[in-house]
N, C-alpha and C positions, 0 to 999 in steps of 0.2 A: 513602642506605641505605633510603629509604622502600619501595622495591619488594622489599627483602629481608626486611622485618619481617613475620613470620607470627604472632607471639604477643606479648602484653603481660602482664607480671606487675605488677599494681598494688600498690605498697607505700605504705600510709598515704595513700591517695587520690591518689597521684602515679604517672604523669602524669594531668592532667585529660583525661577522655575526652569530647570534644565533636565536633560535626559536622566542623569543620575538620580535626581530627586523623584522624578516620575516613576522610575523603575523600583524605587524603594518604598513606594506607597501603592500596593497592589489593589486596594479597595477605594482609591480616590475616585470620586464621581464628579466633582465640580470645583472650579476655581473662580472666585468672585474678585474682581479688581476694584480698588477704591478710587475710581476715576473713569474718565471716558477714553483716554488714550491707551492704545494697546500695542504700541510699537516696541515695548520692552519684552513682549511675549512672542514665542514661536507658536502661532496658533495651529499650524499644521502638525507640528510635533505633539502638542498637547492632545489634539483631536485623535491622533494615531493611537493614543493610549485609551481611547474611549471616554475621555474626560470632557465634560461640558465647560463652557467659558461664559462669563457674564461680566459686563461693566456697569457703570453707574451714570448714564448720560443725563438722566432727569435731575439728579441731585446737584450736579455741578454747573448746569448751564447758566442759571441766573447769577450766581456769584462770579463766574468767569466773565460774563458779559459786563457786570459791574466793574470788574478789574480792568477790562479793556477800555471802558469809558473813563475810568479814573486815570489810567496811563495817558490817554489822549488829552484830557483836561490838564493834568499835571505838567505834561510836556508843553502844551500850548501856552500855558500861563507861567511856565518856568518856576514852578512852586518850590522845588528843592533848592534851586539856586537862590531864589529870593528869600527863602527861609533863612539860609545861612547869612545873607546880607543883613536881614532884619534883626538877627540875634547876635551879630558880631559886635564886639566892643571896640573895634578899631577901624571900622569902615564908615565913612561918610558917603551918603548917596542921595541922589535926587530921584524921586519916583518917576519923573519924566524920562529918565535914562533906561528904565526897565520896561521894555516893550514886549508883550506877548503876542500871540496870534489869535485873532478873533475866530471863535468856533461857530457861532450862529451865522448861518448863511454860507459856511464853507462846504466844500464837497467831500464827502466821505466815501471811500471805496472799500468794500468788504469783500475779501477773497475767502470764500467758504461760507455759504449761506445756509449752514445747518442750524441746529438748535441754538448754538451760541451766537453764530453770526446773525440770525434773525432777531434774537433778543438785543443785540447791539443796535440793530436797525431801529427797533422800537424805542430804545433810549435816545438814539441820535435824532429821531424825528422830533422828540420833545425839545431838543436843542436847536431846532429849526435848521438842520443840516440837509443838504441835497445828497441823496443816497444812491450810489451805484453799487452793483454787486456782480461778482463772477462766481459761478458754481458749476459743478458737473451737470446738474439737472436744474432746469429753470423752475422757479417757484410758481405756484398757481397764481393766476391773475388777481384773485381777491387778496392773496397774501402780499403781493407786490403793492397793490393799491392801499392796503392797510398801513403801510409804512412809506408810501410814496417812493418806492424804489424802482430803479431802472436796471434791467439786466444787460450786462456787457458780455456778448458772446465770446469776445476775445479779451484776454487779460490785458493786452497792450492798451486797448482803449481806456480801460479803467485807470491804469497807471498814469497815462498821459493827462487825465482830467482831474484826478483826486488831489485834494490838499492834505488829506490824511488817508493812509492806507492801513487797514487792519487785516492781519493775516490770522484766520481762524480755521485752519484745515487740519486734518489728521496727518501724521507723518507716515507716508507710504513710499515705496520706490519711485512713484510718479511725482510726489511732492517734495522729495529731498532736493535741496538747493533750488526750490521753485523760484525764489527771488535771488537772482545773481547779478552779475555786472550789467548784463543787457537790460534787465528789468529795472534796475536802479537808475540807469541812464535814461530810461523812458519817463521817470518821475520828474515832477517839477523841482527846481532847485530850492524851493521854499517848502517842499512837502515833508511830512513826518511819517515814518514807518513805525507801526505798532505791531509787535509780534506776541500773540498769546497762544500760539499753537505748540510748536516744538522748535528748539534752537536750530536743528539741522534743516529746517524748511528754508532758512535764510543762509546764503553763503557768506560767512562772516568776514572773510578776507576782503572781498569787494565792498562789503558794507562799511568796514573801517575806512577804506580808501574814499568811498563816497562821502562819508561824514567829514573826513579830514579836508577834502578838496572842494566841498560845496556842491557836489552833485545832487545831494538832498540836504534838507535843512536840519533834520533831527531824527532820532530814533528813541522809542520807548519799548523796552523789552522785558517781558516777564519770564522769558526763556532764553537760554544761551546754549552754546555747544563748545565745551562741556559745561556742566553745572556742578559746583561753581566754576567761574573762569579762573585761570591762574592769576595771581595777584599782580603780575606785571603785564597783563593783557592790555593792549592799547584801547579797547573799548572802555576800560575803567578810568581812563585818563581824559576822556573827551567831555567837554562841558555840554555839548548838545546831545548827550545820551543819558537816558534815565533807565536804570536797571533795578528790577525787583527779583527776589529769589524764588521764582516759580510758585507764586502764592495765589494764582488766579482763583482757585476754588476754595481756598482755605479761610472759611469763616466758621463761626461756631455752629450756626444752623446747618450750613452745607455739610460740615463734617458729620453731624448727627444723621442727616438725611442720607449721606453716602453709606453709612453703616447700616441704616434701615434697608436701603435698596439692596445692599449686598446680602443681608440676612434673608430678605424676601426671595432673592434668586436662589440662595443656597437651599432654603427649605423647600422651594418648588422642585429643584432638581432631586433632592433626596427623597421626596414623596411622589416622584413620577409625574409632576405637573409641568406644564409649559413654563419656562423661565421668562419673566417679563422683559429682561434685557440681555437675552442670549446673543452671543457674538459667534458667527460661523467663520471658519477660515475661508478666505477668498480663493 
């Protein structure tokens, strides 16, 4: 069937797109990815075969923003920990001993103010949070005003002020290990780090140390490096860590919308029309 294949719809990084596969599909015209992140693809290699590439940024942004806020709230109020306490048959507890972190009035720092980051800001405004952000390009004044957000030109300023730091950037050579030992030490000792981007954006060794020694207060991670973590990884043993298995965009409606967006891009490419979500190699 190799000569008949004109399009590939990638679902959860499958199939693996490498030179061998591209060479075996002489009539391939387009690859559509089921998500926004493209770090698993060699865009220049694919483009060298004359194949167009698309992702699904519109379909995933709302669900991923929801997941980011869910992680923030669950970590702040220690929901997983207190669920186990409340359902345990052998633990006596006093509710006064279980203190969470107040979200309303807290300062949220958003690193990466793209579609997802901006939607997190919209949600955070409803929680009466003070919003800071750091981005490659500054948002328009009216967009900042709509969410009462302040731009931090330097990431250091955001890290020093924020009670919660949400990382929502794409994984690139520039953002790999963006949050490392130096950045963690700039954060408040009570601060929480929330990562909904890619695991490799955070240097996990220094993160483990920071959580173990009180450099920061907590972490809530939808992504790790690797995924899943080895079962003996120290992150899995820390009470001040909440981990979910990369489920940011995985809702029923988002999954359907991802497929619709992919089909729309595939049909456009096959019929010679501009693709709504084409991704070009940098």
